[in-house]
DRENPA-575348 format. One record per residue (C-alpha): residue number from 1; residue in three letters; z, x negated, y. Coordinates in pm, 1 decimal. Each point is the difference from the previous one (the first is absolute). Example, Ala and Ser with C-alpha at 12.3 -4.5 7.8 and 13.67 -1.06 7.14 Angstrom:
<pts>
(1,"Ala",(780.0,-1230.0,-450.0))
(2,"Ser",(-66.0,-137.0,344.0))
</pts>
This chain:
<pts>
(1,"Met",(9024.2,-11490.5,13659.2))
(2,"Asp",(155.1,-247.9,-278.7))
(3,"Ile",(227.3,155.3,-232.8))
(4,"Ile",(243.1,-115.2,-272.7))
(5,"Val",(85.2,195.1,-291.4))
(6,"Leu",(337.7,-53.3,-220.3))
(7,"Ile",(-52.0,88.7,-351.0))
(8,"Lys",(225.4,-29.4,-299.7))
(9,"Gln",(-104.5,6.6,-347.7))
(10,"Val",(250.2,201.9,-189.1))
(11,"Pro",(33.6,137.2,-401.6))
(12,"Asp",(-283.3,269.0,-63.7))
(13,"Thr",(174.2,321.1,90.3))
(14,"Ala",(-115.3,144.8,-317.7))
(15,"Ser",(232.0,-254.2,-209.7))
(16,"Arg",(292.0,109.6,-165.0))
(17,"Ile",(290.7,-205.3,174.0))
(18,"Gln",(311.1,178.1,-186.5))
(19,"Asp",(-177.4,-139.7,-287.0))
(20,"Arg",(23.2,-347.3,80.8))
(21,"Val",(364.8,0.8,67.8))
(22,"Lys",(185.9,-233.4,-221.2))
(23,"Asp",(352.2,-142.9,81.9))
(24,"Gly",(14.0,116.0,379.0))
(25,"Val",(-340.6,-157.3,35.6))
(26,"Val",(-343.2,134.4,62.4))
(27,"Asp",(-239.4,-227.5,-210.0))
(28,"Leu",(-352.0,29.9,190.3))
(29,"Glu",(-157.2,-256.4,-261.3))
(30,"Gly",(-371.9,166.1,-74.5))
(31,"Val",(27.2,270.4,252.0))
(32,"Thr",(-327.9,77.7,191.0))
(33,"Trp",(43.3,-86.9,386.6))
(34,"Val",(-170.1,183.1,236.1))
(35,"Val",(-7.9,32.5,418.5))
(36,"Ser",(280.8,219.0,123.5))
(37,"Pro",(-175.6,313.6,57.4))
(38,"Tyr",(131.0,55.3,343.7))
(39,"Asp",(-132.6,-378.9,62.8))
(40,"Glu",(-356.3,153.2,-86.5))
(41,"Tyr",(60.8,288.9,277.0))
(42,"Ala",(43.7,-299.4,254.6))
(43,"Val",(-320.4,-214.3,-117.0))
(44,"Glu",(-200.9,321.1,41.1))
(45,"Glu",(117.8,54.7,318.1))
(46,"Ala",(-52.6,-369.8,141.3))
(47,"Leu",(-352.1,3.9,-172.9))
(48,"Arg",(-75.8,327.4,175.1))
(49,"Leu",(124.4,-166.3,388.8))
(50,"Lys",(-195.0,-302.7,-70.9))
(51,"Glu",(-321.0,226.8,-45.8))
(52,"Ala",(84.8,197.3,299.2))
(53,"His",(123.1,-274.4,234.5))
(54,"Gly",(-152.1,-321.8,-166.8))
(55,"Gly",(202.4,-290.3,-88.1))
(56,"Ser",(153.7,-115.2,-345.5))
(57,"Val",(256.3,72.3,-259.4))
(58,"Thr",(216.5,-234.3,-133.6))
(59,"Leu",(227.6,46.0,-320.5))
(60,"Ile",(353.4,-175.7,-74.9))
(61,"Thr",(207.3,35.7,-269.0))
(62,"Ile",(313.0,-202.9,-146.4))
(63,"Gly",(-8.8,-75.7,-372.7))
(64,"Pro",(-88.2,-207.9,-305.6))
(65,"Glu",(-360.8,-100.7,-79.9))
(66,"Arg",(-78.2,366.4,-151.7))
(67,"Ala",(44.5,153.6,328.9))
(68,"Thr",(-330.7,-145.0,69.4))
(69,"Ser",(-202.4,254.9,-241.4))
(70,"Ala",(178.1,250.9,281.9))
(71,"Leu",(-145.1,-145.8,282.2))
(72,"Lys",(-363.3,-18.2,-153.9))
(73,"Asp",(61.6,334.1,-102.9))
(74,"Met",(32.2,107.0,381.7))
(75,"Leu",(-246.6,-239.6,99.4))
(76,"Ala",(-266.2,161.2,-182.6))
(77,"Leu",(76.7,307.6,233.2))
(78,"Gly",(-148.8,-158.0,277.1))
(79,"Ala",(303.4,-238.9,163.0))
(80,"Asp",(-99.8,-309.2,133.3))
(81,"Glu",(223.9,-311.1,-99.7))
(82,"Ala",(315.8,-7.7,-214.7))
(83,"Val",(316.7,-206.1,-22.8))
(84,"Leu",(254.6,-63.9,-291.2))
(85,"Leu",(317.0,-104.2,81.9))
(86,"Ser",(163.1,-160.3,-308.2))
(87,"Asp",(280.5,-211.6,-63.5))
(88,"Pro",(298.7,-18.8,-213.1))
(89,"Leu",(208.0,43.7,295.4))
(90,"Phe",(-152.4,358.2,58.8))
(91,"Ala",(136.7,135.1,-325.0))
(92,"Glu",(261.9,273.7,8.1))
(93,"Leu",(-9.3,10.4,401.7))
(94,"Gly",(188.5,297.5,187.1))
(95,"Pro",(-194.6,226.5,237.6))
(96,"Arg",(105.3,-234.4,289.0))
(97,"Ala",(-100.8,-333.8,-164.3))
(98,"Val",(-316.4,135.5,-111.6))
(99,"Ala",(-39.3,141.2,401.7))
(100,"His",(75.7,-386.4,77.9))
(101,"Val",(-276.4,-129.9,-205.4))
(102,"Leu",(-254.0,232.4,73.2))
(103,"Ala",(64.6,-65.1,373.4))
(104,"Ala",(-16.0,-373.1,-40.0))
(105,"Ala",(-353.9,40.2,-138.4))
(106,"Ile",(-94.4,279.1,230.0))
(107,"Arg",(67.5,-224.7,310.9))
(108,"Asp",(-280.3,-213.6,-63.9))
(109,"Leu",(-283.7,281.2,-24.5))
(110,"Pro",(-148.6,225.9,265.3))
(111,"Tyr",(69.4,350.4,7.4))
(112,"Asp",(-15.4,330.5,184.8))
(113,"Met",(192.0,197.7,-230.2))
(114,"Ile",(208.3,-39.8,-355.1))
(115,"Trp",(-46.3,273.3,-286.6))
(116,"Ala",(221.3,65.6,-317.3))
(117,"Gly",(94.9,242.2,-241.8))
(118,"Trp",(310.2,206.3,137.3))
(119,"Lys",(142.0,-123.4,-316.7))
(120,"Ala",(-32.1,-210.6,-310.3))
(121,"Val",(-1.0,217.8,-345.5))
(122,"Asp",(210.3,-212.5,-179.3))
(123,"Asn",(333.4,-38.1,205.6))
(124,"Asp",(-77.6,292.6,238.9))
(125,"Glu",(188.4,-209.3,267.1))
(126,"Gly",(-243.5,40.3,300.8))
(127,"Leu",(174.6,-229.4,204.3))
(128,"Val",(-245.3,-315.8,15.1))
(129,"Pro",(-200.6,169.8,280.5))
(130,"Ile",(283.0,75.5,194.9))
(131,"Tyr",(171.5,-357.3,-51.4))
(132,"Leu",(-367.3,-154.0,100.7))
(133,"Ala",(-42.4,205.0,328.2))
(134,"Ser",(344.0,-139.3,87.9))
(135,"Ala",(-70.6,-372.1,-85.8))
(136,"Leu",(-342.1,27.6,218.7))
(137,"Gly",(124.4,213.7,297.8))
(138,"Leu",(-255.8,267.9,-56.2))
(139,"Pro",(27.6,399.8,-12.2))
(140,"His",(3.0,156.2,-313.8))
(141,"Ala",(-87.4,349.2,-124.1))
(142,"Ser",(27.6,100.0,-346.4))
(143,"Phe",(-146.5,286.1,-220.7))
(144,"Val",(-310.4,-0.5,173.6))
(145,"Thr",(-238.4,299.5,-91.7))
(146,"Gly",(-235.0,-46.5,287.6))
(147,"Ile",(-93.9,-261.3,287.0))
(148,"Glu",(-241.6,-14.0,312.1))
(149,"Ile",(-69.8,-348.3,184.7))
(150,"Gln",(-67.0,18.6,380.9))
(151,"Asp",(78.8,-265.4,273.4))
(152,"Gly",(201.5,-228.5,-210.3))
(153,"Arg",(243.3,264.5,-145.8))
(154,"Ala",(14.9,197.0,-269.7))
(155,"Thr",(107.0,370.0,-52.2))
(156,"Val",(127.5,93.3,-335.2))
(157,"Arg",(66.0,302.3,-186.6))
(158,"Arg",(310.5,-41.2,-226.3))
(159,"Glu",(206.8,190.1,-244.1))
(160,"Ile",(365.7,66.3,62.8))
(161,"Glu",(237.3,254.9,-177.9))
(162,"Gly",(-91.5,358.1,76.6))
(163,"Gly",(-307.7,-94.3,243.4))
(164,"Lys",(-198.5,-217.6,122.3))
(165,"Glu",(-39.8,-272.0,292.8))
(166,"Ile",(-240.0,-150.4,234.2))
(167,"Met",(81.0,-334.6,144.4))
(168,"Ser",(-178.5,-253.0,241.4))
(169,"Leu",(70.7,-345.1,-48.0))
(170,"Asp",(-132.5,-348.9,164.8))
(171,"Leu",(-189.4,-182.5,-239.0))
(172,"Pro",(41.2,-201.8,-174.7))
(173,"Ala",(222.0,179.1,-224.9))
(174,"Val",(118.2,6.9,-350.9))
(175,"Leu",(-120.7,344.7,-172.7))
(176,"Thr",(113.5,125.9,-343.2))
(177,"Ala",(-240.8,262.4,-183.3))
(178,"Gln",(145.8,300.3,-154.8))
(179,"Lys",(-215.2,206.1,-261.2))
(180,"Gly",(-291.4,239.1,180.3))
(181,"Leu",(-105.7,-258.4,246.5))
(182,"Asn",(-303.8,-38.4,-179.9))
(183,"Glu",(-184.8,25.8,-323.7))
(184,"Val",(-51.8,-383.0,-135.5))
(185,"Arg",(-341.6,-78.8,-86.9))
(186,"Tyr",(-91.7,-156.7,-339.7))
(187,"Ala",(-130.8,-378.5,-14.9))
(188,"Ser",(-394.1,-15.9,-8.3))
(189,"Leu",(-168.0,-222.7,-267.8))
(190,"Lys",(-139.9,-243.0,271.3))
(191,"Gly",(375.0,-19.0,147.4))
(192,"Ile",(156.1,-90.7,-362.4))
(193,"Met",(-263.2,-273.5,-83.1))
(194,"Ala",(46.1,-155.4,361.8))
(195,"Val",(366.6,-28.2,-50.8))
(196,"Lys",(-12.2,-141.7,-403.8))
(197,"Arg",(-15.2,-375.7,143.7))
(198,"Lys",(142.8,32.0,318.9))
(199,"Glu",(319.4,-291.7,60.3))
(200,"Ile",(305.6,167.2,103.9))
(201,"Pro",(209.6,-219.9,240.9))
(202,"Val",(330.0,-83.2,-144.3))
(203,"Arg",(270.9,-96.7,281.7))
(204,"Asp",(365.0,-117.9,-129.0))
(205,"Ala",(306.3,-18.4,159.9))
(206,"Gln",(-54.6,-343.9,108.5))
(207,"Ser",(-352.2,98.9,190.6))
(208,"Leu",(211.2,252.6,152.6))
(209,"Gly",(257.9,-219.0,93.8))
(210,"Ile",(278.6,231.9,-116.6))
(211,"Glu",(315.8,-154.4,-203.6))
(212,"Ala",(217.9,159.0,-202.2))
(213,"Asp",(313.8,4.1,211.6))
(214,"Ala",(-203.0,166.3,270.6))
(215,"Leu",(-114.6,319.9,-197.6))
(216,"Pro",(258.8,301.1,59.3))
(217,"Ala",(203.4,84.4,-291.9))
(218,"Arg",(-45.5,287.6,-232.4))
(219,"Gly",(248.5,274.4,95.0))
(220,"Val",(-45.3,197.7,-332.7))
(221,"His",(26.6,-119.8,-326.2))
(222,"Val",(-86.8,173.8,-334.4))
(223,"Glu",(279.9,-15.1,-222.6))
(224,"Arg",(-127.2,179.6,-240.6))
(225,"Val",(-311.5,276.9,-132.9))
(226,"Glu",(35.0,276.6,-248.2))
(227,"Ala",(-205.6,275.3,-97.7))
(228,"Pro",(111.1,316.6,94.2))
(229,"Pro",(163.4,185.4,-283.7))
(230,"Asp",(-143.9,247.8,-251.1))
(231,"Arg",(16.7,327.2,98.9))
(232,"Gly",(194.4,263.1,-246.9))
(233,"Ala",(-131.5,280.2,-175.7))
(234,"Gly",(-84.8,321.1,216.9))
(235,"Arg",(171.5,318.5,-75.1))
(236,"Ile",(-116.6,337.4,-5.6))
(237,"Val",(248.8,292.1,121.0))
(238,"Ala",(-75.7,310.0,-205.5))
(239,"Gly",(70.6,379.7,93.0))
(240,"Glu",(-116.6,251.6,264.4))
(241,"Pro",(-48.4,-147.3,402.2))
(242,"Gln",(356.5,125.1,86.6))
(243,"Glu",(168.6,-146.4,-301.7))
(244,"Ala",(-177.1,-305.0,-9.0))
(245,"Ala",(10.3,-67.1,348.9))
(246,"Arg",(410.5,1.8,-6.2))
(247,"Glu",(-15.7,-228.2,-267.5))
(248,"Leu",(-223.6,-235.9,129.6))
(249,"Ala",(242.6,-1.2,311.5))
(250,"Arg",(317.5,-37.7,-227.5))
(251,"Leu",(-195.9,-317.7,-172.2))
(252,"Leu",(-91.0,-161.2,301.0))
(253,"His",(370.5,40.3,138.9))
(254,"Glu",(202.9,-86.2,-294.4))
(255,"Glu",(-211.5,-218.3,-207.1))
(256,"Ser",(-234.0,-190.0,252.1))
(257,"Lys",(228.6,68.9,304.7))
(258,"Val",(-273.7,-37.6,220.9))
(259,"Ile",(76.5,334.5,192.8))
</pts>
């Protein structure tokens, strides 16, 4: 079973992004970059499926040269190959355009399944896998928390609002991982050493046959980013419980105007 996993390098979730907002722009200079956590679940599940059914795991990401480190981190876990899609044309793409670029790269590769995290934790959109499935004409299931493979079909358990759902899909398909799907393994020393000198192939727009005017336009533009306003000081309502409750209700109605 040949599996492709899409990953994205994002700012470390421990970074205080609100401290980096200036003049309506987020300054990411010097931030620590990591693999988006949901993508790690996707890589782990791909590795488990490879161990159970044989085959290979290939990683793909779009980004600048620094994204090579994200690919090597996941290669150290046991993935077989990785490809970096990097070109000035790929900077600041919207989700539909990102899916267009990924589809161009994936069409050249063998695959039985495509995995990704259900969203990247930097922009929280969760749209790229859906657009990719549409571009490739594949079935899609998101928020996957369990999977079984049999006779060329995948039976998946997925989280939905208020419950869980079981779906059966023909393969190949695009699946996205939710927290709870698995526990991500640690890289072994052998795996870390093996990828230190590994060369990651880079494909640009020309090699993929992509021209600027063929990329879907971004539908949403960020005009300005601002940190949330500081909270005001708390207020204690004193008195006996009944008296304090009446005063609290009055304050919420007359001052805060929330009731």
